N, CA and C of each residue as an Amber inpcrd file, in Angstrom:
protein
   642
 -38.3420000  -9.5680000  63.8970000 -38.2870000  -8.1060000  63.9920000
 -39.6790000  -7.4900000  64.0630000 -40.6980000  -8.1990000  63.5760000
 -42.0430000  -7.6510000  63.6980000 -42.4030000  -7.4390000  65.1560000
 -41.9240000  -8.3450000  66.0250000 -42.2230000  -8.2130000  67.4450000
 -41.7580000  -6.8580000  67.9530000 -40.5370000  -6.4570000  67.5620000
 -39.9920000  -5.1970000  68.0350000 -40.5680000  -4.0120000  67.2720000
 -40.8190000  -4.2010000  65.9780000 -41.3950000  -3.1220000  65.1910000
 -42.7460000  -2.7220000  65.7520000 -43.5500000  -3.7150000  66.1100000
 -44.8860000  -3.4280000  66.6050000 -44.9020000  -3.0500000  68.0670000
 -43.7720000  -3.1840000  68.7420000 -43.6740000  -2.6860000  70.1030000
 -43.3010000  -1.1980000  70.1170000 -42.9920000  -0.6680000  68.9520000
 -42.6370000   0.7480000  68.8520000 -43.8850000   1.5390000  68.5020000
 -44.2140000   2.5660000  69.3200000 -45.3990000   3.3750000  69.0630000
 -44.9580000   4.7390000  68.5720000 -45.2750000   5.0590000  67.3090000
 -44.9520000   6.3650000  66.7390000 -46.2260000   7.1990000  66.6950000
 -46.1750000   8.4310000  67.2070000 -47.3710000   9.2680000  67.1970000
 -47.7330000   9.6270000  65.7650000 -48.9550000  10.1240000  65.5570000
 -49.4260000  10.4460000  64.2130000 -48.8390000  11.7520000  63.7050000
 -48.1400000  12.4990000  64.5470000 -47.6670000  13.8110000  64.1300000
 -46.1460000  13.9430000  64.1670000 -45.4380000  12.9560000  64.7180000
 -43.9870000  13.0650000  64.7950000 -43.3360000  11.7660000  64.3740000
 -42.0060000  11.8530000  64.2130000 -41.2390000  10.6390000  63.8870000
 -40.7670000   9.9490000  65.1480000 -41.0480000  10.5030000  66.3290000
 -40.5830000   9.9130000  67.5800000 -41.2360000   8.5810000  67.8550000
 -40.6360000   7.7970000  68.7470000 -41.1660000   6.4840000  69.0740000
 -41.2310000   6.3080000  70.5840000 -42.2130000   5.5460000  70.9970000
 -42.2780000   5.0730000  72.3710000 -42.5340000   3.5770000  72.3140000
 -42.2490000   2.8840000  73.4000000 -42.3880000   1.4340000  73.3880000
 -43.7750000   1.0250000  73.8420000 -44.3970000   0.1560000  73.0780000
 -45.6410000  -0.4940000  73.4660000 -45.2840000  -1.8920000  73.9340000
 -45.6130000  -2.2210000  75.1600000 -45.2760000  -3.5260000  75.7130000
 -46.5320000  -4.3720000  75.7660000 -46.4980000  -5.5000000  75.1000000
 -47.6250000  -6.4180000  75.1030000 -47.8400000  -6.9690000  76.5010000
 -49.0760000  -7.3310000  76.8050000 -49.3860000  -7.9050000  78.1160000
 -48.7600000  -9.2790000  78.2810000 -48.3050000  -9.8540000  77.1830000
 -47.6820000 -11.1730000  77.2250000 -46.4400000 -11.1720000  76.3610000
 -45.3840000 -11.8140000  76.8690000 -44.1600000 -11.9320000  76.0720000
 -44.2690000 -13.0470000  75.0360000 -45.3520000 -13.8060000  75.0800000
 -45.5660000 -14.8470000  74.0870000 -46.0810000 -14.2270000  72.8040000
 -46.3120000 -15.0490000  71.8020000 -46.7720000 -14.5820000  70.5000000
 -48.1040000 -13.8480000  70.6220000 -48.2380000 -12.7310000  69.9200000
 -49.4860000 -11.9720000  69.9370000 -49.8510000 -11.5480000  68.5240000
 -51.0870000 -11.0960000  68.3360000 -51.5970000 -10.7400000  67.0120000
 -51.8680000  -9.2490000  66.8950000 -51.6360000  -8.7330000  65.7040000
 -51.9000000  -7.3250000  65.3910000 -52.7660000  -7.2550000  64.1380000
 -53.7830000  -6.4110000  64.1750000 -54.5690000  -6.1260000  62.9760000
 -53.9510000  -4.9160000  62.2940000 -53.5640000  -5.0660000  61.0350000
 -52.9670000  -3.9690000  60.2860000 -53.9130000  -3.4340000  59.2290000
 -53.8950000  -2.1090000  59.0320000 -54.7510000  -1.4370000  58.0470000
 -53.8840000  -0.5510000  57.1640000 -54.1000000  -0.6150000  55.8540000
 -53.3180000   0.1670000  54.8860000 -54.2630000   0.8580000  53.8970000
 -54.2390000   2.1950000  53.8790000 -55.0580000   2.9700000  52.9320000
 -54.2750000   4.1800000  52.4210000 -52.9680000   4.0100000  52.1870000
 -52.1340000   5.1600000  51.8550000 -52.3310000   5.6850000  50.4460000
 -52.8380000   4.8170000  49.5290000 -52.9820000   5.2620000  48.1460000
 -54.2620000   4.7050000  47.5410000 -54.1530000   3.6760000  46.6980000
 -55.3200000   3.2600000  45.9180000 -55.8240000   1.8570000  46.2120000
 -55.2860000   1.1580000  47.1870000 -55.8100000  -0.1470000  47.5770000
 -56.2050000  -0.1080000  49.0410000 -57.3520000  -0.7020000  49.3670000
 -57.7970000  -0.8200000  50.7500000 -57.3910000  -2.1950000  51.2470000
 -56.5660000  -2.2460000  52.2830000 -55.9940000  -3.5200000  52.7190000
 -56.0840000  -3.6800000  54.2310000 -56.2240000  -4.9190000  54.6560000
 -56.1740000  -5.2510000  56.0780000 -55.5820000  -6.6510000  56.2170000
 -54.9450000  -6.8880000  57.3540000 -54.3710000  -8.2050000  57.6250000
 -54.2810000  -8.4050000  59.1280000 -54.3590000  -9.6510000  59.5280000
 -54.0620000 -10.0230000  60.9090000 -52.7730000 -10.8280000  60.8630000
 -51.7700000 -10.3290000  61.5790000 -50.4380000 -10.9260000  61.5240000
 -49.9510000 -11.2040000  62.9350000 -49.3660000 -12.3690000  63.1020000
 -48.8010000 -12.7350000  64.3950000 -47.4270000 -12.0940000  64.5610000
 -47.0140000 -11.8900000  65.8090000 -45.7060000 -11.2890000  66.0620000
 -44.5570000 -12.1860000  65.6310000 -44.8350000 -13.4470000  65.3150000
 -43.7790000 -14.3070000  64.7680000 -43.7050000 -14.2050000  63.2470000
 -44.5300000 -13.3200000  62.6450000 -44.4820000 -13.0740000  61.2060000
 -45.4940000 -13.8430000  60.4020000 -46.2900000 -14.6930000  61.0450000
 -47.2850000 -15.4670000  60.3240000 -48.4700000 -14.5840000  59.9230000
 -48.7900000 -14.5730000  58.6160000 -49.9660000 -13.8380000  58.1420000
 -51.1710000 -14.7580000  58.3240000 -52.0100000 -14.4270000  59.2900000
 -53.1680000 -15.2640000  59.5980000 -54.2560000 -15.0870000  58.5500000
 -54.4790000 -13.8430000  58.1430000 -55.4570000 -13.5580000  57.0880000
 -55.1550000 -12.1960000  56.4980000 -55.5800000 -11.9850000  55.2510000
 -55.3770000 -10.6910000  54.5990000 -56.4240000 -10.4940000  53.5140000
 -56.7800000  -9.2260000  53.3000000 -57.7670000  -8.8710000  52.2810000
 -57.3130000  -7.6050000  51.5750000 -57.4360000  -7.6100000  50.2440000
 -57.0830000  -6.4410000  49.4360000 -58.2580000  -6.1000000  48.5280000
 -58.6670000  -4.8400000  48.5430000 -59.6810000  -4.3540000  47.6060000
 -59.0060000  -3.3780000  46.6520000 -58.8350000  -3.8030000  45.4050000
 -58.1130000  -3.0030000  44.4240000 -59.0080000  -1.9120000  43.8250000
 -58.3860000  -0.7620000  43.5310000 -59.0750000   0.3430000  42.8560000
 -58.5740000   0.5170000  41.4290000 -57.9370000  -0.4950000  40.8790000
 -57.3170000  -0.3740000  39.5570000 -58.2910000   0.1610000  38.5210000
 -59.4640000  -0.4400000  38.4340000 -60.4190000  -0.0460000  37.4000000
 -61.0430000   1.3210000  37.6610000 -61.0530000   1.7380000  38.9380000
 -61.5850000   3.0680000  39.2730000 -60.7340000   4.1610000  38.6350000
 -59.4110000   3.9630000  38.6530000 -58.4830000   5.0020000  38.1850000
 -58.0070000   4.7870000  36.7530000 -58.4310000   3.7000000  36.1590000
 -57.9820000   3.3610000  34.8030000 -58.1970000   4.4860000  33.7890000
 -59.3590000   5.1690000  33.7870000 -59.5720000   6.2240000  32.7760000
 -58.6480000   7.4310000  32.9330000 -58.0040000   7.5690000  34.1150000
 -57.2230000   8.7740000  34.4000000 -55.7220000   8.5770000  34.2180000
 -55.2730000   7.3500000  33.9970000 -53.8570000   7.0990000  33.8120000
 -53.0350000   7.2920000  35.0720000 -53.6670000   7.2380000  36.1970000
 -52.9980000   7.4290000  37.4870000 -54.0490000   7.5250000  38.5770000
 -53.6090000   7.6570000  39.8060000 -54.5410000   7.6850000  40.9340000
 -55.1920000   9.0620000  41.0520000 -56.5150000   9.0650000  41.1020000
 -57.2960000  10.2920000  41.2850000 -57.6570000  10.3660000  42.7730000
 -57.0330000  11.2790000  43.5460000 -57.1600000  11.2660000  45.0110000
 -58.5930000  11.2780000  45.5330000 -59.4650000  12.1000000  44.9590000
 -60.8380000  12.1760000  45.4610000 -61.5490000  10.8360000  45.3100000
 -61.3970000  10.1950000  44.1470000 -62.0370000   8.9010000  43.9290000
 -61.4270000   7.8290000  44.8250000 -60.1200000   7.9140000  45.0510000
 -59.4560000   6.9410000  45.9220000 -60.0080000   7.0330000  47.3400000
 -60.1420000   8.2650000  47.8460000 -60.6530000   8.4590000  49.2040000
 -62.0830000   7.9440000  49.3300000 -62.8980000   8.2010000  48.3250000
 -64.2930000   7.7420000  48.3600000 -64.3720000   6.2170000  48.3460000
 -63.5200000   5.5880000  47.5350000 -63.5080000   4.1210000  47.4640000
 -63.0470000   3.5150000  48.7860000 -62.0700000   4.1570000  49.4340000
 -61.6310000   3.6670000  50.7440000 -62.7760000   3.7060000  51.7530000
 -63.5360000   4.7910000  51.7320000 -64.6640000   4.9190000  52.6670000
 -65.6730000   3.7900000  52.4540000 -65.8880000   3.4360000  51.1980000
 -66.8430000   2.3750000  50.8740000 -66.3150000   0.9820000  51.2320000
 -64.9980000   0.8080000  51.1210000 -64.4240000  -0.5380000  51.2160000
 -63.8380000  -0.8950000  52.5730000 -63.5080000   0.0800000  53.4030000
 -62.7190000  -0.2050000  54.5980000 -63.4070000  -1.1850000  55.5450000
 -64.6880000  -1.0000000  55.8280000 -65.3530000  -1.9150000  56.7580000
 -65.5280000  -3.3130000  56.1700000 -65.9800000  -3.4410000  54.8940000
 -66.0420000  -4.7880000  54.3110000 -64.6930000  -5.5060000  54.2840000
 -63.6170000  -4.7580000  54.0230000 -62.2840000  -5.3650000  53.9860000
 -61.8820000  -5.8750000  55.3750000 -62.1210000  -5.0600000  56.3940000
 -61.7890000  -5.4810000  57.7600000 -62.6250000  -6.6870000  58.1670000
 -63.9010000  -6.6670000  57.8480000 -64.7800000  -7.7820000  58.2080000
 -64.3770000  -9.0700000  57.4940000 -63.9790000  -8.9670000  56.2260000
 -63.5470000 -10.1500000  55.4910000 -62.2470000 -10.7020000  56.0770000
 -61.3680000  -9.8160000  56.5210000 -60.1200000 -10.2440000  57.1490000
 -60.4000000 -10.9880000  58.4470000 -61.3410000 -10.4750000  59.2170000
 -61.7390000 -11.1530000  60.4590000 -62.3320000 -12.5220000  60.1500000
 -63.1970000 -12.5780000  59.1460000 -63.8490000 -13.8450000  58.7930000
 -62.8210000 -14.8840000  58.3570000 -61.8620000 -14.4620000  57.5180000
 -60.8490000 -15.3870000  57.0230000 -59.9330000 -15.9030000  58.1300000
 -59.7520000 -15.1140000  59.1820000 -58.8160000 -15.4950000  60.2440000
 -59.2690000 -16.7330000  61.0060000 -60.5870000 -16.9440000  61.0580000
 -61.1100000 -18.0590000  61.8320000 -61.0790000 -17.8160000  63.3290000
 -60.6480000 -16.6340000  63.7530000 -60.5720000 -16.3170000  65.1760000
 -61.9250000 -15.8850000  65.7260000 -62.7400000 -15.2660000  64.8580000
 -64.0660000 -14.8090000  65.2440000 -64.8340000 -14.4860000  63.9760000
 -66.1410000 -14.3530000  64.0960000 -66.9370000 -13.9550000  62.9300000
 -67.5000000 -12.5490000  63.0840000 -67.0460000 -11.8130000  64.1220000
 -67.5000000 -10.4370000  64.3170000 -66.4310000  -9.6250000  65.0400000
 -66.5740000  -8.3070000  64.9850000 -65.5770000  -7.4010000  65.5600000
 -65.4640000  -7.5870000  67.0740000 -66.5950000  -7.6890000  67.7660000
 -66.5660000  -7.7960000  69.2150000 -65.8410000  -9.0620000  69.6700000
 -66.0740000 -10.1740000  68.9480000 -65.4700000 -11.4390000  69.3360000
 -63.9800000 -11.5110000  69.1190000 -63.4310000 -10.5940000  68.3000000
 -62.0030000 -10.6310000  68.0010000 -61.1640000  -9.9830000  69.1050000
 -61.8100000  -9.2800000  70.0140000 -61.0990000  -8.5100000  71.0360000
 -60.0590000  -9.3430000  71.7810000 -60.4100000 -10.5440000  72.1690000
 -59.4990000 -11.3700000  72.9730000 -58.2990000 -11.8720000  72.1810000
 -58.3360000 -11.7300000  70.8570000 -57.2550000 -12.2490000  70.0060000
 -56.3180000 -11.1600000  69.4840000 -56.6260000  -9.8850000  69.7060000
 -55.8560000  -8.7840000  69.1380000 -55.2160000  -7.9590000  70.2520000
 -53.9010000  -7.7210000  70.1300000 -53.1760000  -6.9530000  71.1410000
 -52.9840000  -5.4950000  70.7570000 -53.0970000  -5.1790000  69.4550000
 -52.9180000  -3.8050000  68.9870000 -53.4390000  -3.6900000  67.5650000
 -53.6660000  -2.4490000  67.1420000 -54.0550000  -2.1610000  65.7590000
 -52.9780000  -1.2630000  65.1610000 -52.4210000  -1.6820000  64.0190000
 -51.4080000  -0.8940000  63.3230000 -52.0210000  -0.2920000  62.0710000
 -51.6380000   0.9460000  61.7500000 -52.1990000   1.6140000  60.5800000
 -51.1400000   2.4870000  59.9240000 -51.1490000   2.5230000  58.6090000
 -50.2450000   3.4180000  57.8890000 -50.6190000   4.8640000  58.1980000
 -49.6600000   5.6320000  58.7260000 -49.9280000   7.0240000  59.0940000
 -49.2880000   8.0140000  58.1280000 -48.4990000   7.5220000  57.1710000
 -47.8470000   8.3950000  56.1950000 -46.4690000   7.8420000  55.8620000
 -45.8710000   8.3110000  54.7680000 -46.4430000   9.2260000  53.7720000
 -47.5420000   8.5450000  52.9490000 -48.3360000   9.3930000  52.2770000
 -49.4130000   8.9020000  51.4430000 -50.3730000  10.0250000  51.1160000
 -51.4780000   9.6920000  50.4450000 -52.5030000  10.6900000  50.1340000
 -53.3120000  10.9650000  51.3980000 -53.3200000  12.2170000  51.8380000
 -53.9250000  12.5390000  53.1290000 -55.3860000  12.0990000  53.2620000
 -56.2470000  12.3520000  52.2760000 -57.6420000  11.9040000  52.4390000
 -57.7550000  10.3890000  52.5860000 -56.8640000   9.6660000  51.9140000
 -56.8780000   8.2040000  51.9850000 -56.3500000   7.7130000  53.3260000
 -55.2530000   8.2880000  53.7830000 -54.6920000   7.9210000  55.0800000
 -55.7160000   8.1130000  56.1880000 -56.4770000   9.1960000  56.1010000
 -57.4580000   9.5080000  57.1380000 -58.4920000   8.4210000  57.3160000
 -58.8930000   7.7830000  56.2180000 -59.8880000   6.7150000  56.3030000
 -59.3660000   5.5490000  57.1380000 -58.1590000   5.1320000  56.8670000
 -57.5790000   4.0340000  57.6280000 -57.3530000   4.3870000  59.0830000
 -56.8890000   5.6050000  59.3280000 -56.6270000   6.0380000  60.7020000
 -57.9210000   6.0970000  61.5150000 -58.9770000   6.6040000  60.9130000
 -60.2610000   6.6570000  61.6280000 -60.7670000   5.2590000  61.9670000
 -60.6440000   4.3310000  61.0210000 -61.0740000   2.9620000  61.2810000
 -60.2380000   2.3310000  62.3830000 -58.9290000   2.5690000  62.3400000
 -58.0400000   2.0200000  63.3620000 -58.3870000   2.5660000  64.7400000
 -58.6450000   3.8570000  64.8260000 -59.0150000   4.4600000  66.1080000
 -60.3200000   3.8750000  66.6360000 -61.2720000   3.6630000  65.7360000
 -62.5590000   3.0830000  66.1350000 -62.3630000   1.6850000  66.7140000
 -61.5410000   0.8780000  66.0640000 -61.2880000  -0.4750000  66.5480000
 -60.5330000  -0.4660000  67.8740000 -59.5590000   0.4340000  67.9990000
 -58.8060000   0.5420000  69.2500000 -59.7300000   0.9140000  70.4070000
 -60.6780000   1.7910000  70.1420000 -61.6360000   2.1820000  71.1670000
 -62.5410000   1.0130000  71.5460000 -62.9860000   0.2540000  70.5420000
 -63.8590000  -0.8960000  70.7890000 -63.1470000  -1.9780000  71.5810000
 -61.8930000  -2.2420000  71.2380000 -61.1420000  -3.3420000  71.8560000
 -60.2950000  -2.8930000  73.0390000 -60.1510000  -1.5830000  73.2300000
 -59.2880000  -1.0370000  74.2810000 -57.8560000  -1.5470000  74.1460000
 -57.3170000  -1.3920000  72.9370000 -55.9370000  -1.8000000  72.6500000
 -55.1750000  -0.5960000  72.0870000 -53.8450000  -0.6210000  72.1070000
 -53.0480000   0.5000000  71.5970000 -53.1470000   0.6550000  70.0760000
 -52.9820000   1.9000000  69.6370000 -52.8820000   2.2220000  68.2100000
 -51.4160000   2.3960000  67.8580000 -50.9530000   1.6990000  66.8300000
 -49.5610000   1.8040000  66.3840000 -49.5420000   2.4470000  65.0140000
 -48.9940000   3.6480000  64.9310000 -48.8770000   4.3580000  63.6510000
 -47.6100000   3.8900000  62.9410000 -47.7610000   3.3660000  61.7440000
 -46.6300000   2.7870000  61.0030000 -46.1770000   3.7420000  59.9010000
 -44.8910000   4.0290000  59.8840000 -44.3330000   4.8410000  58.8050000
 -44.2950000   4.0010000  57.5390000 -44.8970000   4.4950000  56.4910000
 -45.0700000   3.7570000  55.2360000 -43.7440000   3.2100000  54.6960000
 -42.7240000   4.0450000  54.6510000 -41.4600000   3.6440000  54.0470000
 -40.6860000   2.6890000  54.9500000 -40.8150000   2.8610000  56.2580000
 -40.1730000   1.9230000  57.1730000 -40.7470000   0.5220000  56.9950000
 -42.0600000   0.4590000  56.7830000 -42.6930000  -0.8470000  56.5620000
 -42.1490000  -1.5030000  55.2980000 -41.9610000  -0.7270000  54.2310000
 -41.3590000  -1.2740000  53.0120000 -39.9650000  -1.8360000  53.3140000
 -39.2010000  -1.1010000  54.1060000 -37.8300000  -1.5040000  54.3980000
 -37.7810000  -2.7960000  55.2140000 -38.6420000  -2.9170000  56.2110000
 -38.5570000  -4.0370000  57.1410000 -39.2600000  -5.2930000  56.6620000
 -40.0570000  -5.1900000  55.5960000 -40.7320000  -6.3930000  55.0960000
 -39.7090000  -7.4340000  54.6320000 -38.4970000  -6.9900000  54.3140000
 -37.4340000  -7.9150000  53.8980000 -37.0470000  -8.8810000  55.0110000
 -37.4110000  -8.5440000  56.2400000 -37.0280000  -9.3820000  57.3760000
 -38.1610000 -10.2760000  57.8520000 -39.2500000 -10.3260000  57.0750000
 -40.3230000 -11.2640000  57.3910000 -39.8130000 -12.7050000  57.2700000
 -40.2870000 -13.5940000  58.1290000 -39.9160000 -15.0070000  57.9770000
 -40.3090000 -15.5120000  56.5840000 -39.4510000 -16.3120000  56.0010000
 -39.7440000 -16.8570000  54.6820000 -39.1990000 -16.0190000  53.5450000
 -38.5710000 -14.8440000  53.8600000 -37.9810000 -14.0090000  52.8130000
 -36.4680000 -13.9530000  53.0250000 -35.8880000 -15.1180000  53.3090000
 -34.4330000 -15.2920000  53.4180000 -33.8130000 -14.5910000  54.6210000
 -34.6070000 -13.8510000  55.4040000 -34.0890000 -13.2660000  56.6390000
 -32.8990000 -12.3600000  56.4360000 -33.0530000 -11.2930000  55.6400000
 -31.9720000 -10.3390000  55.3930000 -31.4830000  -9.7550000  56.7200000
 -30.1720000  -9.7400000  56.9020000 -29.5900000  -9.2810000  58.1610000
 -29.1760000  -7.8070000  58.0690000 -29.2620000  -7.0970000  59.1970000
 -28.7370000  -5.7310000  59.2850000 -27.2190000  -5.7750000  59.3470000
 -26.5340000  -4.7490000  58.7940000 -27.1160000  -3.6680000  57.9690000
 -27.2590000  -4.1270000  56.5200000 -28.1790000  -3.4730000  55.7980000
 -28.3060000  -3.7680000  54.3710000 -28.6360000  -2.4870000  53.6140000
 -28.2840000  -2.4970000  52.3130000 -28.5350000  -1.3560000  51.4470000
 -29.8740000  -1.5570000  50.7400000 -30.7380000  -0.5700000  50.8080000
 -32.0950000  -0.6920000  50.2610000 -32.3310000   0.3470000  49.1700000
 -32.7600000  -0.1030000  48.0000000 -33.2650000   0.7880000  46.9570000
 -34.7750000   0.7350000  47.0350000 -35.3800000   1.7820000  47.5590000
 -36.8170000   1.8180000  47.7810000 -37.4720000   2.5780000  46.6300000
 -38.2460000   1.8510000  45.8200000 -38.9130000   2.4440000  44.6620000
 -40.4140000   2.2070000  44.7820000 -41.1610000   3.2840000  44.8760000
 -42.6250000   3.1750000  44.9420000 -43.2160000   4.2650000  44.0580000
 -44.5310000   4.3780000  44.0800000 -45.1830000   5.3850000  43.2440000
 -44.7580000   6.8000000  43.5610000 -44.4820000   7.0750000  44.8350000
 -44.1580000   8.4450000  45.2310000 -42.7570000   8.6370000  45.7730000
 -41.9650000   7.5590000  45.8840000 -40.6450000   7.6850000  46.5020000
 -39.6160000   6.8280000  45.7560000 -38.4270000   7.3960000  45.5740000
 -37.2730000   6.6510000  45.0860000 -36.0950000   7.0520000  45.9580000
 -35.6310000   6.1230000  46.8080000 -34.6090000   6.4520000  47.7960000
 -33.5890000   5.3280000  47.9220000 -32.3520000   5.7070000  48.2180000
 -31.2960000   4.7650000  48.5240000 -30.9750000   4.9160000  50.0050000
 -31.1650000   3.8310000  50.7700000 -31.1200000   3.9100000  52.2240000
 -30.2320000   2.8040000  52.7910000 -29.4450000   3.1380000  53.8010000
 -28.7420000   2.1410000  54.5890000 -29.6160000   1.8220000  55.8070000
 -30.0650000   0.5800000  55.9010000 -30.8900000   0.1450000  57.0280000
 -29.9670000  -0.5100000  58.0500000 -29.7300000   0.1790000  59.1680000
 -28.7800000  -0.2880000  60.1730000 -29.4550000  -1.1050000  61.2690000
 -30.7470000  -0.8570000  61.4660000 -31.5070000  -1.5540000  62.4950000
 -32.9190000  -1.0190000  62.4930000 -33.7840000  -1.6030000  63.3150000
 -35.1630000  -1.1270000  63.3840000 -35.1650000   0.3030000  63.9300000
 -35.6540000   1.2410000  63.1370000 -35.6770000   2.6490000  63.5320000
 -34.3720000   3.3860000  63.2940000 -33.3830000   2.7300000  62.6890000
 -32.0690000   3.3440000  62.4630000 -31.7460000   3.2780000  60.9820000
 -31.9300000   4.4070000  60.2690000 -31.7630000   4.4460000  58.8160000
 -30.9430000   5.6650000  58.4110000 -30.1700000   5.4950000  57.3620000
 -29.3980000   6.6070000  56.7980000 -29.7750000   6.7850000  55.3370000
 -30.3240000   7.9530000  55.0030000 -30.7260000   8.2480000  53.6320000
 -29.5110000   8.7130000  52.8420000 -29.1400000   7.9460000  51.8300000
 -27.9800000   8.2890000  51.0080000 -28.3520000   9.1940000  49.8440000
 -29.5730000   9.0390000  49.3200000 -29.9660000   9.8560000  48.1830000
 -31.4210000   9.6380000  47.8280000 -31.9740000  10.6380000  47.1410000
 -33.3610000  10.5510000  46.7060000 -33.5270000  11.3970000  45.4500000
 -34.6300000  11.2070000  44.7390000 -34.8710000  12.0160000  43.5450000
 -35.1550000  13.4640000  43.9310000 -34.8230000  14.3720000  43.0270000
 -35.0260000  15.8000000  43.2900000 -36.4150000  16.2550000  42.8950000
 -37.0880000  15.5090000  42.0030000 -38.4380000  15.9090000  41.5990000
 -39.3610000  14.6970000  41.6590000 -39.6730000  14.0970000  40.5020000
 -40.6060000  12.9770000  40.4840000 -39.9240000  11.6560000  40.8120000
 -40.6400000  10.8080000  41.5320000 -40.1780000   9.4510000  41.7680000
 -40.3470000   8.6380000  40.4880000 -39.7530000   7.4500000  40.4650000
 -39.8160000   6.6060000  39.2700000 -41.2620000   6.2880000  38.8950000
 -42.0870000   5.9560000  39.8900000 -43.4800000   5.6260000  39.6060000
 -44.2360000   6.7670000  38.9520000 -44.0190000   7.9830000  39.4520000
 -44.6760000   9.1540000  38.8640000 -44.1880000   9.3960000  37.4430000
 -42.8880000   9.2200000  37.2300000 -42.3230000   9.4320000  35.8940000
 -42.9280000   8.4530000  34.8850000 -43.1010000   7.1980000  35.2820000
 -43.7200000   6.2100000  34.3960000 -45.1540000   6.6070000  34.0610000
 -45.9170000   7.0350000  35.0720000 -47.3120000   7.4420000  34.8430000
 -47.3960000   8.6050000  33.8650000 -46.5650000   9.6190000  34.0690000
 -46.6240000  10.8080000  33.2270000 -46.1780000  10.5040000  31.7970000
 -45.1420000   9.6800000  31.6680000 -44.6720000   9.3100000  30.3270000
 -45.7320000   8.5030000  29.5890000 -46.3900000   7.6000000  30.3100000
 -47.4420000   6.7880000  29.6910000 -48.5880000   7.6550000  29.1940000
 -48.9370000   8.6820000  29.9760000 -50.0180000   9.5780000  29.5380000
 -49.6110000  10.3670000  28.3020000 -48.3600000  10.8310000  28.2730000
 -47.8780000  11.5770000  27.1080000 -47.9010000  10.7200000  25.8530000
 -47.5830000   9.4320000  26.0020000 -47.5420000   8.5120000  24.8630000
 -48.8870000   7.8310000  24.6170000 -49.8610000   8.1680000  25.4400000
 -51.2090000   7.5900000  25.3340000 -51.1580000   6.0560000  25.4420000
 -50.3660000   5.5770000  26.3930000 -50.2840000   4.1420000  26.6540000
 -51.2500000   3.8090000  27.7900000 -52.1980000   2.9370000  27.5090000
 -53.2230000   2.5890000  28.4940000 -52.9040000   1.2440000  29.1480000
 -53.0300000   1.1480000  30.4570000 -52.8700000  -0.1680000  31.0940000
 -54.0300000  -1.0770000  30.7400000 -53.7940000  -2.3720000  30.8140000
 -54.8520000  -3.3330000  30.5090000 -55.8200000  -3.4230000  31.6870000
 -57.1090000  -3.4270000  31.3840000 -58.1080000  -3.5070000  32.4310000
 -58.0630000  -4.8810000  33.0900000 -58.1830000  -4.8730000  34.4260000
 -58.1970000  -6.1290000  35.1680000 -59.6150000  -6.6790000  35.2100000
C-alpha cells in the first residue's frame, strides 16, 4: 500500500489528491521527513515497505521542565536538527554520502503537512521543498493521521486488511475511524475537547508528576 499511498499527491492547503506516477513501475525510494511536534525524523523507505535507513532526534529533555511540548522551543530545535538528521539518514542508507549523490536513488520526497504544530511543520516542509528543488523530484504532502492509519499495512506488521476499525490515539487526537481503503475513511467519533495525550499531560502537571529524564 505504500506504493499507492506515495503515488497520491495531496496539496499543502487541501485534502484533495492527485496521482504521482513514478518513472518506473519497479521498486522506488522515497525520503520522508517528519517534524509535526517534538521529534525531528527522516527515513528513506522503499515502495515495497523496506526501511532503508532512519534517524530520530528526540527533544524529550528540551521540554522536560515544562511538562509538555513548548512550541517555540520545538520549532527552534527542529531548525537546528533537520539538516543533520537528513544527512545522517543519507549516510546510513549506504546509497550516497552526500545530498547531490542521492538524486539518482530518490523518486520523491514525502513530508508531514499536518495536523501538527505550525512552526514545526514549516521546518520540515521547507527542507522537503529544498530537496525537491535540488533533485527535481515531486513533493508529497502526507496527512499526519492518515500515515498513522496506514502504518498498520507495512510489511512485517501482519498485513491488516481493509476494512478495519482504528482507534487513533496521539498527543493531539483521539478518534475512532473505519478505514475502508487508501484515502477512504469514515470518522465515527472524536473527543469534544482534549485528546487523551493532552489530558495525561495536564493531569500530570496538576499532580506535579515529572517524567524521568532520558
